[in-house]
C-alpha positions in Angstrom: -88.8 192.0 116.4 -85.3 191.9 115.1 -83.2 188.8 115.1 -79.4 188.9 114.9 -77.6 187.0 112.2 -74.7 184.6 113.0 -72.3 187.3 111.7 -73.8 190.0 114.1 -73.6 187.6 117.1 -70.0 186.8 116.3 -69.1 190.5 115.9 -70.8 191.2 119.3 -69.0 188.3 120.9 -65.6 189.6 119.7 -66.5 193.1 120.8 -67.4 191.9 124.2 -64.2 189.9 124.5 -62.1 193.0 123.6 -64.0 195.2 126.0 -63.7 192.6 128.9 -60.0 192.2 128.2 -59.4 195.9 128.3 -61.5 196.3 131.4 -59.4 193.6 133.1 -56.2 195.4 132.3 -55.1 193.6 129.1 -53.1 195.6 126.6 -52.8 192.9 124.0 -55.6 190.8 122.6 -54.6 188.1 120.1 -57.2 186.3 117.9 -56.2 183.5 115.6 -58.6 181.5 113.4 -58.0 178.4 111.3 -59.8 175.6 109.6 -59.6 172.2 111.2 -61.5 169.1 110.1 -64.1 171.2 108.3 -64.7 173.6 111.2 -63.4 177.0 112.1 -61.3 177.0 115.3 -60.8 180.4 117.0 -58.0 180.9 119.6 -58.2 184.0 121.8 -55.5 185.1 124.3 -54.6 188.3 126.1 -51.9 189.6 128.4 -54.3 190.3 131.3 -54.0 188.9 134.9 -56.3 186.0 134.3 -58.9 184.6 136.6 -58.6 183.9 140.3 -58.5 180.2 141.1 -61.7 180.3 143.0 -63.8 181.4 140.0 -62.2 179.2 137.2 -64.8 176.4 137.8 -67.7 178.9 137.6 -66.8 180.4 134.3 -69.6 179.3 131.8 -72.3 179.2 134.5 -75.4 180.9 133.4 -75.6 184.5 134.8 -72.1 184.2 136.4 -70.4 187.6 136.6 -67.3 188.8 138.3 -67.3 191.5 140.8 
């Protein structure tokens, strides 16, 4: 059984974010990282259309998927 390292999980998360943004119509994906109080803070933004108001509260639910 293979277990992913933190680095591999982070790389997969960024890859998924980029793929999802492109699939939703974004042409620009901006990722910024900085240190803050001993932690790494990552800000992610794109120029896509965003989420419909009726799904905003459901984002983060386990197994929630759009469309």
